[in-house]
N, C-alpha and C positions, 0 to 999 in steps of 0.2 A: 501494498498499499506505497505510495506516493506519501507526503508533507507535504502541504500548502502552505507555499511563504509565509509567510504571518506579514511584511513589509510588501506586500500583491495588491497593485489595488485596481479592480477592476473600471475600466471611465466607461464613459456608454454616450456615444457621440450619435445622435440624429439627422435624416435625412436633412432636413431644414439648419441646422448649425450646420453640418457637413458642407453643404455649397458652400460656404462662408464672404465673409463680407468685404469687398475692394474698399481701399482707404487709401488716401495717396495726400492728409496728413495724420497726423498728428499732437495735440496736446498735451500739455501733461501738467496737473497744476495737481500744487498738494500742500498739505498741513502737517501738525504734529504727529499725527495717527496714522495720514494717510498719501497715498497714492493715487490721481483718478488723471485712466489715457482717456482722449477724447480720442475717437477714429471717425475721420471725415473725409468725404467722396468730394472733392476739392472740381466742380466743373471747368469746361474752356468757355469765355465769353461771358458765364455767369458771378453775381459778384454772390449770393447766398449760397450759401451749403449748407445743409444740417449735420451733424454731431448722428450715425450711424451701428457707434455703436460706446459702450462705454464699460470700464474694466476700473473696478475701486480693487486697491493692496496695499495690502501693510511694509511696512517700508523696509520690512524685514523681507516680503513676498518679490518687492521691487527692484531690489538690490539683487538676489535670486535671480530673479527673469532677467535684468539688462546683462551679467557676468553669461549667463545661457544664452543670453542674444549674440557675447563678442566669444566666443568660442564659440556654435554656429557660422558665425558670418569666418574666422579664421579659418573651420573645417571649408564652407564656398568659395571661400575665393581661391586656398588650396587647389580646388578639383577643377576650377571657372577660369580665377583668374581676376583682377583684384578688379571692386568695385568701382567707378566711378563717379566721386562725388559735383556738386556746383556749391564748394564751402561757404565763395567768395562771392557770391553771391545770395542772396535773399528769396526768398519761397517764392515762382514765378508767379500771386494770383491771373496773370491774363494771358499763361501757356505761351507767349508770345506768339498766337496765332490770331483770327477776321476775332470781330466782339460779333455778336449773336444781332441780327434783329426780326425787324419782323413784317 
């Protein structure tokens, strides 16, 4: 008879959540007890955007997430090359394309 690992966690993923939500902007705020990550989808030429998902974390879990992201980015770059960013410019709210007209 096999013993089940006491630390094993059974995680369920519904079909709706498995589809995911596309986000091209994240806003992070914090208080002394929590970090709030708001994920937003900004569309070209549209001056208004809605928060599509909000995740609230304890400071400890926020730091664990940061380390996990760093580790995964390092692994990704080792396999696929350096991820290029545009650190010198602010987020392009207009995406550089034409503005929408009706």
